[in-house]
N, C-alpha and C positions, 0 to 999 in steps of 0.2 A: 719546557728544559731540563736537559740533565744538568746531575752534580759539576760532570767534564765540561759543556759548555757555559756553565756559570765560571768554571776557573780556568776557562779559556780566557774567556772576558775579563778579568779580573784580573786575570795577567800584564794586559796591557793596560793595562790602568796607567803603568809609569813613564807609559811612550809616548806622552799627551801633554804638551800644555794645553790651558783653560786659563784664560782672563774673565776676570768677573770685575763690572764697571755699575756703580752703582752707588747705594749709601749705605756707609760703612759706620755702623754703632755701635757705643761701648754699651757692651752690660756688664753691674756696675751688683755685685751683692754685697749687699750691708747685712750681718748677722747677726741678731739682736737675743739681748739675754733677761729677761722679763724682772727675773729675782735681784738683778740690780742696778734697777730704773730705779730716779730721782724726781725731787720736786725741787725744780729752781728755785733758787730765793728770790730773784725778780721776779717772775712772768706768773709764781705758781705753779707752774704748766708742768705736766713728763718729760724728764731727759733721759729719751732712752737712751739707752746706752749696748754700744756697737765693741763686740769684741770676735769679729770674724773680718775682712772684705775680702771678697774676691773680684776679681777683672776678668771678661773676657772677651775676644771681638765677636762682635753679633753684627742682625738683619742682614747682611753681606757675607760681613765677618764671618758667621754662623754657614755658611756657602760654601766658605775660604779653609772653614777648619775639619769639616765636612770631605770636602777634596782629597787634604792635603792626607788628612786620616785614614782615609780609600784607598790611600797612596797613589794620588796623581800626581806625576813628577815633577811637573810645575806646572806653577798656579800663580797668577801675577792680578794682580793688587790694583784698580783705576778708581777712584774718588780722591773724598780730603777731610783734613783734620781741620783744628783749629790751630793755632799755638796759646796750648794751654792744658794742664795733665789727664786729663778726660783722653788728648791726642796721643800724647806718651805716651799711655797707658795703650790705645787701643794700636799706632804704631810697634810696641813692644811685643804683643799679642799674639801679632799676624806676622812679625819678625820669628816670632819662640814654634810658631807653628810651618818654617819654610819656607813660606809663602814670599811672593819679590814685593818689593815695596816704590820702588821709584815713581810707580805715576797712581801715587800717595800726593796731593799735594795739602804742603803744609800753609792754613791761608787766615791772617790774622786778624780781620772780620765775624771769620766765620763759630759757630759754638762745636766744640765736637760732638755730634749726636751721641746723645746718651740715655738710656736706659734705665735709671738707681732702682734700684728693689728689692727693699725693706725685708728679713724674711727674719718672722721671730720664732724662734727654741722653745715647741712644746714642751712641755713634764718627761713625754712615750720616748724624748731626744729629735723627733721629727722638725721640719720645719715648714714654715707655716706661709710664704706671702704675701702680705700685707699689699694698701694702696701703691700703684707707682710712680714716681717722679720722674716724668720724661723734658727731657732739656732738648728741644730743639731749635733749624733756620725757620726762621717764619718772615724772614725777608726774600723775597725770591734770587736765585741764584745770575753773582753778577759775571755782565758779558763778557768779558774777559778769564775769567775762570769757567765757561763755560766752553769755550773755544777751547782752553787747555788744553780742556778731561778729552776734547771731541778728537784735537790733532792727537794727542796720545791714541787715544781709541782708536786711531784708523792706522799710527804705526805697527800696533801689537795684531793688529789683523792682516797681515800677511805671517808670525808665527804663529798663530795661535790657531789648533784643535777645533776650540768652542769659542765661544764666546756666552757670561751668561748677564745679561743683567737684569737690575735688580730696583726698584720703586719703592724704598719702604714709602716715602716721606708721601702722606697726605695731600698737605698745603700743596698745589699748584704751584709751579715754576720754583718751586724752594727746594729738591732736589738738587741729584747730577741726574736723573732722566728727565729731560726736559723735551718743549716740543723737540725743538732743535736735532734734541740727541738721539728722539726718540725717526725722526729725520734721516739722521746718518744712522743710522744701527738699520736701516730700510733699505738704504743705498748699499749698505755693502754689505748687506746678506744677500743683494745680486748679484755685483762683484763678485763676489770671494764663496762661489757656492759651493765650494770642497768644506767650507765652513760648519760649524754648526750652531747656529745661535736659537737662542734661546732668554725671551725675554717672561717678568713676572711683576707684580704688580698688582702693589695694597686700594687701589681707589681705580686706577687706569689703565686695564689689560688687554682690554679693547683696544686700545688707541698704536697700538705696535702695530706694523706692515713687515708680513714677508719674514719676519721670526715665527720659529716655535715656541706656544706661549704655552705656561704653566700655573694655575690658579688652580685655587679652595672653591667650594662649591659656592660658596658665596660672593666671589667674585667675579664668580662664570656667570652665574644670574645677572649681576649686576649689569655684566655687560653688554648685556643680550636685551634684559628685562628689565631695565632700570624703576617701568611704577606697580610693576610683578611682584607678588612673594617667591621668595628663596625656594626652588624647588627641592620636595630631596631626590634621595641617593637615588632613589629603584626609578626617578625618572631627567637625569639629569641629563642622557646617551641626548634626546633634542636638544639642549641648553648647549652642550659638550663643542656639539658638531656647528651650532649656530656663531660660536665664538669662531672656532676653526675658517666657518665662512668670511665672519668677519678681517680674520686677522688674516686667513690668506694662504697660511700653513696650518699643519695640525698639534692641536689642542691638548693637555693632557692636564686634566681637573682629578683632583685628591677629593674625595668623597668620605673622611672620615674612616672611621672604623670598618667600611665596605671596604676602600681599596685607592684602587686610582680608574677613572674612564679616559680612556684611548682614543681620541677621536680627529676623523680628517671631516673638512664640507661633508661630506655624504653618510659616514654612516658613524660607531661610534660600541666598541667592545668595552666593557668592565669585565679590569684587570681584583680580585678579591686580594684584599688583605690577608696580613699576618695572624690569627685568632693571637689578643693578646690580652691576656691574664691581669688582675689586683691595680696599684695605684697606677694612674699614669699619668706625665708630665708632657702634655701637646705641643710648648715653644719650644719654636724651629723645627718645630718635623715636617713643616712642608718644604724651609731649605733644606736639612738630609737630606730630606725626594727626592728635589731639584740635581743632587750633587748625582746623582747613586742614578738617579736615569740618565743625566748627560753624559758623564761621565759611560758611564752603557752603551750609549749612541755613540761616539764614538771611536769606541772600539769593536765597533761591526754590530750592535744584538739590533734587531730589530723592534719596533716600537711596543709589540705584548712583553718582551724579554727586560726591553731596559724599563717600563713600567713596575713587572715585577721585580728589580733590584730597586727602583726606589721603592713599595712598598719595605723590601725587606729592610732597606736602612731605617726608613723610616721607624719600624716596628720594635726597631735596638732604642734609638733616640727617646719613645718613646716614655721609655721605662726607665732616666735616667730621671729622678726625682730633686728635683730646685735646682737643676741647670740645665742649657742647651746641649743639650746632647751630641755626640759623635758613633760613629760608627768601623767598626776595623774590617779588614777584609778576613780574618777572623773569625769575628764576629757572623756577619754575613754568612760564611759558609756554613757555617753551626746551625743557622736562626733556615737556612733551606733546607738544608740534611731533616731537622724535628720539620716540615711543613712543607716540603716538596708537591704532596699530595694535596692540600690546598690550586694547584694549578693545572691539576693532572687536567687535558681533555684543552687545553688551549694550542689556537695556534699560532 
């Protein structure tokens, strides 16, 4: 890929409408100053003092943030929030990004899924993340909510250039991507062949049918070899192709610092990562790669070109410590200019 080809692909991002359906979380960061810690008179336990609070959309919201910062014209959000303060913050964060939230349903009887991330400020000023506090819904999605989300997905399929389905909740049937939703996604992928359909899942990526899938190495291996040890990056190709055969479409499998593998049912192509030095934070890297590669596919990129752009985006976001990062088009261009030789000779 040349700089002019990259410019051409990026210039088309603003023309696209991409829908993101799935589990939207609130990422809530609490910055703690240990020098201010107090001892509770009632319990004798340490009362940690919060000196900073940051909230931003997470999980499916991370994909949305990256799509918008990359310059995608319209991003449609389909999911739900609870009737709570976290839901208010999540919707406010999505709207601040310029995303459209008409498809986000407010539910009185559901939590807004939240990752609460305490960060302690070290003596040198750096932030160190402590144990995370998760708020998730552990009861099955109500049927009426499932059907309402399916109806909204069906409507937006007629106006979207791509649909990204993100299944973040590990407990079966408790998130947005239920068995029924996967069946509708498979049907719509057939009835709307001009749309890019992409599925991602923490634990069930192999259950999509007819969608391009994006998975990390562990997710891909669990999907096709649930009883075997996780494959290493150098032999991920056969596993990635097995996943592609399982879902009936191509698979993109991230392999950490090794980059991405693009696989069809019959072949696999390794696309190297950008070399990154220094401290890294991999939270949200896979979601940022998804945003980059799906936007590129909408713009007419080949799968390998899309994988390169996904790698570029992820290489930028992992260098943003203590936050779920994003990457802009100028950053992507600059990163490519520094590392274009990495992909010399790829088809």
